[in-house]
C-alpha positions as CSV (number, residue, x, y, z in Angstrom):
1,M,125.4,149.9,217.5
2,Q,125.8,149.1,213.8
3,Q,129.9,149.4,212.3
4,S,128.2,151.8,209.3
5,L,126.3,154.7,212.1
6,I,129.8,154.3,213.7
7,E,131.5,155.1,211.0
8,Q,129.3,158.4,209.9
9,G,129.7,159.8,213.2
10,Q,133.2,159.5,213.0
11,Q,133.3,160.9,209.8
12,A,130.6,163.4,210.5
13,I,133.0,164.8,213.3
14,E,136.2,164.8,211.1
15,R,133.9,166.7,208.7
16,G,133.5,169.4,211.3
17,L,136.8,169.5,212.3
18,G,138.0,170.2,209.0
19,W,135.4,173.2,208.6
20,L,137.0,174.5,212.1
21,R,140.5,174.6,210.8
22,R,139.9,175.9,207.5
23,C,138.3,178.4,209.0
24,E,140.9,179.6,212.3
25,N,142.1,182.5,210.8
26,E,137.9,184.1,210.9
27,I,137.3,182.2,214.1
28,A,140.6,184.3,215.6
29,E,139.2,187.6,214.5
30,I,135.4,186.9,216.5
31,E,135.2,189.0,219.6
32,D,132.1,187.9,221.3
33,L,132.4,184.8,223.7
34,S,129.4,182.8,222.0
35,A,131.1,181.5,219.1
36,H,134.1,180.3,221.7
37,Y,132.7,179.0,224.6
38,K,132.4,175.4,223.8
39,A,135.6,175.2,222.3
40,P,137.2,173.6,225.7
41,Y,134.4,170.8,225.8
42,L,135.2,170.3,222.0
43,Y,139.0,169.9,222.2
44,A,138.8,167.6,225.6
45,A,136.3,165.4,224.5
46,L,138.3,164.6,220.8
47,G,141.8,164.8,222.1
48,D,143.5,168.0,220.5
49,P,146.3,168.8,222.8
50,V,147.2,172.1,220.8
51,R,143.7,173.5,219.7
52,A,142.8,173.2,223.8
53,R,145.6,174.7,225.3
54,R,145.0,178.1,222.9
55,Y,141.2,178.0,223.9
56,V,142.0,177.5,227.9
57,E,144.7,180.2,227.1
58,L,142.1,182.8,225.1
59,L,139.3,182.1,227.9
60,Q,141.6,183.0,230.8
61,S,143.0,186.2,229.1
62,R,140.4,187.6,226.8
63,Y,136.4,186.5,229.0
64,L,137.7,185.8,232.4
65,Q,136.8,188.8,234.5
66,A,137.6,190.0,237.9
67,D,134.3,188.9,239.1
68,G,134.5,185.0,238.3
69,D,132.5,185.8,235.0
70,F,133.0,185.2,231.6
71,R,131.6,187.8,228.8
72,T,132.6,189.2,225.9
73,N,134.0,191.9,227.8
74,A,133.2,193.7,231.1
75,A,130.3,195.8,230.4
76,D,128.7,192.9,227.9
77,K,128.2,189.0,228.3
78,G,127.8,189.1,223.8
79,W,125.9,187.0,222.1
80,A,124.9,189.6,219.3
81,H,123.3,187.1,217.3
82,L,120.9,185.5,219.8
83,K,120.1,188.3,222.6
84,C,117.5,186.0,223.8
85,S,120.3,183.1,225.5
86,P,122.0,185.3,228.1
87,A,119.2,187.4,228.6
88,N,117.1,184.5,230.5
89,R,119.8,181.9,230.9
90,Y,122.9,183.7,231.8
91,V,124.5,181.1,233.5
92,Y,124.1,178.4,230.4
93,S,127.2,178.9,228.6
94,N,129.5,179.5,231.7
95,G,128.4,175.7,232.9
96,W,130.0,175.0,229.3
97,I,133.4,176.5,229.9
98,I,133.7,175.6,233.3
99,V,133.2,171.6,232.5
100,G,135.7,171.9,229.6
101,L,138.2,173.4,231.4
102,R,138.0,171.1,234.1
103,K,138.2,168.5,231.3
104,L,141.2,169.8,230.0
105,G,143.0,170.6,233.6
106,A,142.3,174.1,234.2
107,Y,141.5,174.0,237.4
108,G,142.3,177.7,238.7
109,A,140.2,179.2,235.8
110,A,137.4,176.5,236.6
111,R,137.1,176.9,240.3
112,Q,137.1,180.7,239.3
113,G,134.2,180.4,237.1
114,L,132.3,178.3,239.9
115,D,132.7,180.7,242.4
116,F,131.3,183.1,240.6
117,I,128.0,181.2,239.4
118,R,127.2,179.8,242.9
119,R,126.3,183.0,243.3
120,F,123.1,182.1,241.2
121,Q,121.8,179.2,243.2
122,S,119.2,179.8,245.4
123,P,119.2,179.2,249.0
124,E,115.7,178.2,249.8
125,L,115.0,175.9,246.4
126,G,118.5,175.0,245.2
127,G,117.9,175.8,241.6
128,F,119.9,178.5,239.6
129,Y,118.5,182.3,239.1
130,S,118.6,182.7,235.0
131,R,119.5,186.4,234.9
132,F,121.6,189.0,236.3
133,D,122.5,192.4,235.4
134,V,126.3,193.1,234.3
135,A,126.2,196.9,235.4
136,T,125.5,196.4,238.9
137,G,126.8,193.1,239.2
138,K,123.9,191.6,240.9
139,V,121.7,188.2,240.3
140,D,118.3,188.5,239.7
141,P,116.5,186.4,242.4
142,C,112.8,186.6,241.2
143,Y,113.4,183.6,238.1
144,L,115.0,180.2,238.2
145,D,115.1,178.2,235.1
146,S,115.7,174.4,234.5
147,S,118.4,174.6,231.6
148,S,120.7,177.2,233.7
149,T,120.0,175.4,236.8
150,S,121.4,172.0,234.7
151,S,124.1,174.0,233.0
152,A,125.7,175.2,236.5
153,G,125.1,171.5,238.2
154,L,127.0,169.8,235.5
155,A,129.5,172.3,236.0
156,L,129.0,171.8,240.0
157,L,129.5,168.0,239.3
158,A,132.6,168.1,237.3
159,C,134.1,170.3,239.9
160,G,133.2,167.6,242.7
161,R,130.4,169.7,244.6
162,T,127.9,167.0,244.7
163,E,125.8,168.5,247.3
164,E,125.3,171.5,245.7
165,A,124.6,169.5,242.6
166,V,121.9,167.5,244.2
167,R,120.3,170.3,245.9
168,A,119.8,171.4,241.6
169,G,119.0,168.1,240.8
170,E,116.0,168.4,243.5
171,F,114.9,171.5,242.4
172,V,114.6,169.9,238.3
173,L,112.5,167.1,240.5
174,R,110.7,169.9,241.9
175,L,109.7,171.4,238.6
176,L,108.7,168.4,237.0
177,D,106.6,167.6,239.9
178,A,105.0,171.1,239.6
179,Q,104.0,170.3,236.1
180,P,100.2,171.1,235.4
181,E,99.4,169.3,232.6
182,P,102.3,167.3,232.2
183,D,101.3,165.1,228.8
184,R,101.2,168.8,227.0
185,Y,103.4,171.4,228.2
186,Y,107.2,171.3,229.5
187,F,107.1,175.1,231.5
188,S,110.4,175.7,232.7
189,S,111.2,178.2,234.4
190,W,110.0,179.0,238.0
191,Q,109.4,182.8,240.1
192,A,110.6,183.0,243.2
193,G,107.3,183.1,245.3
194,S,104.9,182.1,243.7
195,G,106.2,178.4,241.5
196,L,106.0,177.2,238.5
197,M,105.8,180.3,235.1
198,T,103.0,178.8,233.6
199,D,101.5,182.7,232.4
200,V,103.7,182.3,229.3
201,W,101.2,182.5,225.8
202,G,101.0,185.0,223.5
203,D,104.1,185.1,221.3
204,E,105.3,182.6,219.7
205,D,108.4,183.4,217.6
206,Q,111.1,181.9,218.7
207,N,113.2,184.8,218.4
208,A,111.5,186.5,220.5
209,L,113.0,187.2,224.4
210,Y,109.8,186.8,226.2
211,G,108.2,184.6,223.8
212,R,106.2,181.2,224.8
213,K,109.3,178.9,223.4
214,Q,111.7,179.9,225.4
215,F,110.0,178.9,228.9
216,C,107.3,176.3,227.7
217,L,107.7,172.9,225.2
218,S,104.8,172.3,223.8
219,A,103.3,168.9,223.3
220,E,100.7,170.2,220.9
221,A,102.8,172.6,218.7
222,D,104.9,172.1,215.5
223,A,108.1,170.1,217.5
224,L,110.5,171.6,214.1
225,G,109.8,175.2,215.8
226,E,110.4,174.1,219.4
227,L,112.9,174.5,221.6
228,T,113.6,170.9,222.7
229,W,116.9,171.7,224.3
230,L,115.2,172.7,227.3
231,I,113.9,169.3,228.1
232,G,117.8,168.4,226.7
233,K,120.3,169.8,229.4
234,P,118.5,169.1,232.3
235,M,117.7,165.1,231.3
236,K,121.6,165.0,230.8
237,F,122.3,166.5,234.4
238,L,119.8,164.2,235.7
239,C,122.0,161.4,234.3
240,K,125.1,162.2,235.2
241,L,123.2,162.9,238.8
242,Y,122.3,159.3,239.2
243,D,125.7,158.4,238.2
244,Q,127.1,160.7,240.6
245,T,124.9,159.3,243.3
246,A,122.7,156.2,242.5
247,D,119.7,157.8,243.3
248,R,117.1,156.6,241.0
249,R,115.0,159.5,241.3
250,F,116.9,161.3,239.3
251,L,117.5,158.7,236.9
252,E,113.3,158.8,236.8
253,G,113.0,162.2,236.3
254,A,115.7,161.8,233.4
255,I,112.8,159.2,232.0
256,T,110.4,161.4,232.2
257,L,112.0,164.3,229.9
258,F,113.0,161.5,227.7
259,D,109.3,160.0,227.6
260,F,108.1,163.9,226.9
261,F,110.0,163.8,223.9
262,H,108.0,161.3,222.0
263,R,104.6,163.3,223.1
264,L,106.2,165.5,220.2
265,G,105.4,165.1,216.8
266,E,107.2,163.9,214.3
267,E,109.3,166.6,213.2
268,R,110.9,166.2,216.5
269,W,113.6,163.9,214.4
270,H,114.3,166.9,212.2
271,N,115.0,170.0,214.9
272,Y,119.0,170.5,215.8
273,A,117.9,171.7,219.0
274,S,117.6,167.4,220.0
275,C,121.0,167.2,219.9
276,K,120.7,167.0,223.4
277,I,118.2,164.3,223.5
278,M,120.5,162.0,221.4
279,W,123.2,163.3,224.2
280,A,121.3,162.1,227.0
281,G,119.4,159.3,225.5
282,A,122.8,157.7,224.9
283,E,123.8,158.0,228.7
284,L,120.2,156.7,229.5
285,Y,120.8,153.6,227.6
286,R,124.3,153.3,229.4
287,H,123.1,153.4,232.7
288,T,119.7,151.2,231.8
289,G,120.9,148.5,228.9
290,E,117.2,150.0,227.3
291,P,117.3,149.5,223.5
292,R,114.8,152.3,223.4
293,F,116.9,155.0,224.5
294,A,119.6,153.6,221.8
295,R,117.3,153.7,219.4
296,T,115.8,157.2,220.1
297,A,120.1,158.0,220.1
298,A,121.0,156.3,216.8
299,R,118.3,157.6,214.9
300,F,119.0,161.4,216.0
301,L,122.8,160.7,215.0
302,E,122.0,159.3,211.1
303,W,119.4,162.6,210.9
304,L,122.6,164.6,211.7
305,C,125.1,163.0,209.6
306,Q,122.7,163.0,206.8
307,T,121.7,166.8,207.3
308,Q,125.6,168.3,207.5
309,Y,127.1,170.0,204.6
310,L,130.1,168.2,202.8
311,S,132.1,171.5,204.1
312,G,131.5,170.0,207.8
313,L,128.8,172.7,208.4
314,W,125.5,172.4,210.1
315,L,122.5,175.0,209.4
316,H,120.7,176.1,212.4
317,T,117.2,175.5,210.6
318,L,115.5,177.1,213.6
319,W,117.5,180.0,213.4
320,Y,118.2,180.4,209.7
321,A,117.2,179.1,205.9
322,E,120.5,179.5,204.1
323,P,124.3,178.9,205.5
324,A,124.6,182.7,203.9
325,E,122.6,184.2,206.5
326,Q,123.9,181.7,209.7
327,P,126.4,183.9,211.3
328,L,130.2,182.9,212.1
329,P,129.5,182.8,216.1
330,A,126.2,180.7,215.4
331,S,128.3,178.1,212.8
332,L,130.4,177.7,215.5
333,D,128.5,177.0,218.4
334,A,126.6,174.4,216.1
335,I,129.7,172.4,214.8
336,Q,131.9,172.6,218.4
337,E,128.2,171.0,220.5
338,L,127.2,168.8,217.2
339,C,131.2,167.2,217.0
340,A,131.3,166.8,221.0
341,E,128.5,165.4,221.0
342,I,128.4,162.8,218.7
343,S,132.3,161.9,220.3
344,D,130.5,161.1,223.6
345,T,127.2,159.7,222.2
346,L,129.2,157.3,220.1
347,F,131.3,156.7,223.4
348,E,127.6,155.9,225.4
349,L,126.6,153.5,222.5
350,G,129.2,151.7,222.7
351,D,128.1,148.0,221.4
352,F,124.4,148.3,220.4
353,D,123.8,146.5,217.4
354,D,119.8,146.8,217.5
355,W,119.8,149.6,215.0
356,Q,118.2,149.8,211.5
357,P,118.4,152.7,209.2
358,T,115.2,155.1,208.5
């Protein structure tokens, strides 16, 4: 990879970390888990032991509940600024936390967290259920989805539960095989007893709890407003499964998702949700050596570097039009994830040098 892009990525990480350091006092005052759940992964990836230790202690003392779940308090998951996330994909944040804790060597907390999310795995299908009732402490066994499954699957791999992770991967492949119009749509959710959920039309608001965009990625809609992470997270999970098992079915599944991304309109390159395509595409390059995967990752990395504010902030334009509109937890979510994924992407791309600035 050209040195200039490596330097751009490293500088973007430094700017992001600078923003986090300058805002430490305000960050410490935030109670909502949504502001902190990616921090262990970030500081594990970037090697900041002091801040990593603080976040391990914070997650263990404030957010780890008696049942093994991580939530803002006993009665509330959190996500005041984005209620649709835990409502539709309850264990998504748990997966990030567990992987981060494992990377940092906090095995006890990671084990407790893993025991909780293992309750969500369907005995029949292998995928993970999407919804949980905090009041009753019961998992809803009706709905599964590929993002919940992939986040939980990455946690399983991090904790050495390969057999269970393979079953989760089999579910993602089953979901891919069931797509009725795979060139036009990616439907991400499954209803127990009836199969792939395709009756998701009517509401095009990405903020809507049950809007179409929460359950279906369309190649026919404006790509700037699509939730492209719906394919990015399972792509990353399938890459990791291939790395662990050498089973080419998982590699081919990841490539299928990658190819669907390129069916989207040109605005896919300007959609912050596509950061996970960068993250997974770079790993596809490491496994295959095919330049097309690296070029996609490099192009999106370049755009992220170009659109970062000098302060280190990224504005998540799927949700907000101006920095003043973006809540602090949302800013933290974006900066923590993007800095970590840029770091991983630079590692995966290695010495790739067949890249031209756009």
